[in-house]
C-alpha positions in Angstrom: 80.3 65.5 103.9 82.2 67.1 106.8 85.1 68.0 104.5 82.8 69.6 102.0 81.1 71.7 104.7 84.5 72.7 106.1 85.7 73.9 102.7 82.6 76.0 102.3 83.0 77.6 105.7 86.7 78.2 105.1 86.0 79.8 101.7 83.4 82.2 103.2 85.9 83.2 106.0 88.8 83.7 103.6 86.7 85.7 101.1 85.7 87.8 104.0 89.3 88.5 104.8 90.2 89.2 101.2 87.7 91.9 100.7 87.3 93.5 104.2 85.5 95.8 104.3 83.5 96.0 101.1 80.2 97.4 102.5 81.4 100.9 103.1 84.2 103.1 101.8 84.5 105.4 104.8 87.1 104.5 107.3 89.0 105.9 110.2 92.7 105.2 110.9 94.4 105.5 114.3 97.9 104.7 115.3 100.4 105.2 118.1 102.0 103.6 121.2 98.6 103.4 122.9 95.2 103.8 121.2 91.8 103.4 122.9 88.1 103.8 122.1 86.3 104.9 125.3 83.2 103.3 126.5 81.0 106.3 125.5 82.5 106.6 122.0 80.9 105.4 118.8 82.9 105.0 115.6 80.5 105.3 112.7 83.0 104.0 110.1 85.3 101.1 109.6 88.2 101.4 112.0 91.9 100.5 111.3 94.3 100.6 114.2 98.0 100.0 114.6 99.3 100.4 118.1 101.5 98.9 120.9 98.5 98.6 123.1 94.9 98.9 122.0 91.6 98.8 123.9 88.1 99.1 122.4 85.5 99.7 125.0 82.9 101.6 122.9 81.3 100.7 119.6 82.3 100.4 116.0 79.5 100.5 113.5 81.6 99.0 110.7 84.5 96.6 110.6 87.5 96.7 112.9 91.0 95.8 111.8 93.6 96.0 114.5 97.2 94.9 115.0 99.6 95.4 117.9 101.0 94.0 121.1 98.2 93.7 123.6 94.7 94.2 122.2 91.4 94.3 124.1 88.0 94.4 122.3 85.4 94.8 125.1 82.9 96.8 123.2 80.6 96.1 120.2 81.7 95.6 116.6 78.7 95.5 114.3 80.6 94.0 111.4 83.8 91.8 111.0 86.8 91.8 113.3 90.3 91.1 112.0 92.8 91.3 114.8 96.5 90.3 114.9 98.8 90.7 117.9 100.7 89.2 120.8 98.0 89.0 123.4 94.4 89.3 122.2 91.3 89.4 124.4 87.8 89.6 122.9 85.1 90.0 125.5 82.7 92.2 123.4 80.0 91.3 120.8 81.1 90.9 117.2 78.3 91.2 114.6 80.1 89.5 111.8 83.0 87.0 111.5 86.3 87.0 113.4 89.7 86.4 111.9 92.7 86.4 114.2 96.3 85.4 114.5 98.6 85.9 117.4 100.4 84.6 120.4 97.4 84.0 122.6 93.7 84.6 121.8 90.9 84.5 124.4 87.3 85.0 123.6 84.6 85.5 126.2 82.0 87.5 124.2 79.8 86.6 121.3 80.6 86.2 117.6 77.7 86.2 115.2 79.5 84.3 112.4 82.6 82.1 112.0 85.9 82.3 113.8 89.2 81.6 112.0 92.1 81.5 114.4 95.8 80.9 114.1 97.6 81.2 117.4 99.9 79.7 120.0 96.9 79.5 122.3 93.2 79.8 121.6 90.7 79.8 124.4 86.9 80.1 124.2 85.7 80.8 127.8 82.4 79.3 129.1 80.5 82.7 128.6 81.5 82.8 124.9 79.0 82.1 122.0 79.9 81.5 118.4 76.8 81.4 116.1 78.9 80.1 113.2 81.7 77.6 113.0 85.2 77.6 114.5 88.3 76.8 112.5 91.4 76.9 114.7 95.1 76.1 114.2 97.6 76.4 117.0 99.4 75.0 120.0 96.8 74.7 122.8 93.2 75.0 121.9 90.4 75.0 124.4 86.7 75.4 123.6 84.6 75.8 126.8 82.0 78.1 125.2 79.1 77.4 122.9 79.6 76.9 119.2 76.5 76.5 117.1 78.2 75.4 113.9 81.0 72.9 113.0 84.4 72.8 114.7 87.6 72.0 112.9 90.8 72.0 114.9 94.5 71.3 114.2 96.4 71.7 117.4 99.0 70.3 119.8 96.6 70.0 122.7 92.9 70.2 122.1 90.1 70.3 124.8 86.4 70.6 124.0 84.1 71.0 127.0 81.1 72.9 125.8 78.1 72.6 123.4 78.7 72.2 119.7 75.8 72.4 117.3 77.5 70.7 114.4 80.2 68.2 113.6 83.6 68.1 115.2 86.8 67.2 113.4 90.0 67.3 115.5 93.6 66.6 114.7 96.1 67.0 117.6 98.8 65.5 119.7 96.5 65.3 122.8 92.7 65.4 122.6 90.2 65.6 125.4 86.4 65.8 125.2 85.2 66.7 128.7 82.0 66.0 130.6 80.5 69.4 129.6 80.7 68.6 125.9 77.3 68.3 124.2 77.9 67.6 120.5 75.0 67.4 118.1 76.9 66.0 115.1 79.6 63.5 114.4 83.1 63.4 116.0 86.2 62.5 114.0 89.5 62.6 116.0 93.0 61.8 115.0 95.8 61.8 117.5 99.2 60.4 118.2 97.8 59.1 121.5 94.4 57.8 122.5 91.8 60.5 122.9 90.3 61.1 126.3 86.5 61.2 125.9 84.6 61.5 129.1 81.8 59.0 129.7 79.5 62.0 130.6 80.1 63.7 127.3 76.9 63.8 125.1 77.6 63.0 121.4 74.5 62.5 119.2 76.4 61.4 116.1 79.0 58.8 115.3 82.5 58.8 116.9 85.4 57.7 114.7 89.1 57.8 115.2 92.3 57.4 113.2 96.1 57.5 113.7 98.0 60.6 112.6 100.2 58.3 110.4 97.1 57.4 108.4 96.6 61.0 107.3 100.3 61.9 106.7 100.9 62.0 103.0 103.7 63.5 100.9 105.2 65.2 103.9 102.0 67.2 104.7 99.2 66.6 107.1 95.8 66.3 105.4 93.2 67.9 107.7 89.6 68.3 106.5 90.8 69.4 103.1 93.4 71.8 104.4 97.0 70.9 105.0 99.8 72.5 107.0 101.2 74.1 103.8 97.9 75.8 103.2 97.7 77.0 106.8 101.1 78.7 106.3 99.9 80.4 103.2 96.8 81.6 105.0 98.9 83.1 107.8 101.3 84.7 105.3 98.4 86.3 103.5 96.8 87.6 106.7 100.1 89.0 107.9 100.7 90.7 104.5 97.2 92.2 104.4 97.3 93.5 107.9 100.8 94.9 107.7 100.2 96.6 104.3 96.9 98.2 105.5 98.4 99.5 108.7 101.6 100.8 107.0 99.7 102.3 104.1 96.9 103.9 106.1 98.6 104.9 109.4 101.7 106.2 107.7 99.9 107.4 104.6 102.2 110.3 103.8 105.4 108.3 104.1 103.9 105.4 102.0 102.7 107.8 99.4 106.2 109.2 99.0 107.6 105.7 98.7 105.0 104.7 96.1 105.6 107.9 94.1 109.4 107.2 93.9 108.9 103.5 93.1 106.7 104.4 90.2 108.7 107.3 88.9 110.7 107.3 85.7 113.8 106.8 87.7 112.4 103.6 89.4 115.4 101.6 88.2 117.7 103.7 90.4 115.7 102.7 93.5 115.8 99.1 92.3 119.6 99.2 92.2 119.8 101.0 95.5 117.5 98.4 97.1 119.7 95.5 95.8 122.8 97.3 97.2 121.2 97.7 100.6 120.0 94.1 100.6 123.6 92.9 100.1 125.7 95.5 101.8 124.0 95.8 105.2 124.7 92.1 106.1 128.3 92.6 105.0 128.5 95.7 107.3 127.0 93.6 110.2 129.7 90.9 109.7 132.5 93.5 109.8 131.0 95.2 112.9 130.6 92.0 114.9 134.2 91.0 114.0 135.3 93.6 116.6 134.2 93.6 120.2 133.4 97.3 120.2 131.3 97.0 117.1 129.0 94.3 118.5 126.4 96.6 120.0 126.3 98.7 116.8 126.1 95.5 114.7 123.1 94.2 116.7 121.3 97.5 116.1 122.2 97.3 112.4 120.8 93.8 112.0 117.6 94.6 113.9 117.1 97.6 111.7 117.8 95.5 108.7 115.1 93.0 109.7 112.6 95.8 110.2 113.6 97.2 106.9 112.9 93.9 105.1 109.5 93.6 106.7 108.6 97.1 105.7 109.8 96.4 102.2 107.6 93.3 102.0 104.5 95.3 103.0 105.4 98.3 100.8 106.0 96.1 97.7 102.3 95.1 97.9 101.2 98.7 98.3 103.4 99.8 95.3 101.9 97.0 93.2 98.4 98.0 94.0 99.0 101.6 93.0 100.8 100.4 89.8 97.7 98.3 88.9 95.4 101.2 89.4 97.7 103.4 87.4 97.5 100.9 84.5 93.8 100.3 84.7 92.2 103.4 86.1 94.9 106.0 85.1 95.0 107.2 88.8 97.8 109.3 90.3 100.9 107.2 91.0 101.0 108.4 94.6 97.3 107.4 95.3 96.8 105.1 98.3 93.5 103.7 99.5 92.4 100.6 101.3 91.1 99.4 97.9 94.4 99.9 96.2 96.3 98.2 99.1 93.9 95.2 99.1 94.2 94.8 95.3 98.0 95.0 95.6 98.2 92.4 98.4 96.0 89.9 96.5 98.0 90.4 93.3 101.4 90.4 95.0 100.5 87.2 96.9 99.3 85.5 93.7 102.7 86.1 92.1 104.0 83.5 94.5 102.2 80.8 92.5 103.6 81.8 89.1 107.0 80.1 88.7 110.1 82.2 87.6 108.2 85.2 86.2 106.1 85.7 89.3 109.1 85.3 91.6 111.2 87.7 89.6 108.4 90.3 89.6 108.0 89.9 93.4 111.8 90.4 93.9 111.9 93.5 91.7 109.0 95.1 93.5 110.6 94.2 96.8 114.0 95.7 96.2 112.5 98.7 94.4 110.4 99.3 97.5 113.5 98.9 99.8 115.4 101.4 97.7 112.5 103.9 97.8 112.1 103.5 101.6 115.9 104.1 102.0 115.7 107.4 100.0 112.5 108.7 101.7 113.9 107.8 105.1 117.2 109.4 104.5 115.7 112.6 103.2 113.3 112.8 106.2 116.3 112.5 108.6 118.2 115.0 106.6 115.4 117.5 106.6 115.1 117.2 110.4 118.8 117.8 110.9 118.7 121.0 108.8 
């Protein structure tokens, strides 16, 4: 019963991520080293942000999608929140669901729907309220706030010390249910060590336990219908979606030029160039680090190479979305929108599950995007030098 409920919750959350936001087409994009929404500001559209530091103190009347280093959401978001970053703090009120991935995630506000979190650390402070369920994967996970739905956790260290309105299913290295826990449903826990359940904890349903070895099958952990392989796929998809949206919408002019070149009649030239760059840059790095003087340059080259590959991964999905629209809607090859990017990300990600043909298609899109990025970047630098 619990697994079936969990699957339904997860499906709702994931579908929400796949099609954010579908309710409105209007959006606002902001980017830079530091971006903020002041306390007296109201954003009447969906807001997309890519920044080193981001703070939202005002209100967003649509959905908020943000990625960066340090992110603070202290204002009100009337729809869904999708946020990825190093350090994430959500103290405001979220009117929809919350999807997040990052280094550390702290929630002290209210979320009107479900929370899906993948992070090194996830903390729900005592003042937090989640009217839906919580699905969390990470290192240290602590729930001190109120959760009105079901809770499903896969973590290294798990602490529950607050009210839960539904069932609890936990898998972790260390599990603790504190004296402040008031759980209305059943509790299933699986751990490598004995769970620490306080005698003062109130649990209305049944409590059952199991050994991690009992749920380890075929090299994968089975957890409430979702295993660690699936968790990795979810994280990859979220990363691809956020990166493609931010790159395509914040750097729209640059991305449009890359798409235009990737889908031109000379696309094969960019494919060959992309393959050459993919192979030759690591060779150049090896040659540079072979000499003491070339080590600093070699480090810069390899760091740029990694950034190049990440940008190519995001751009390949953007290019694929524009290509699909070109085939189906006869749109301009350089056209980029959040709809085309979302379609491209979904289609590009699904190619992963098509043996040989899908993998080859992904690789061709990837190296073509790299080649186009190289040409557009070189021409941009050349124009500035002239």
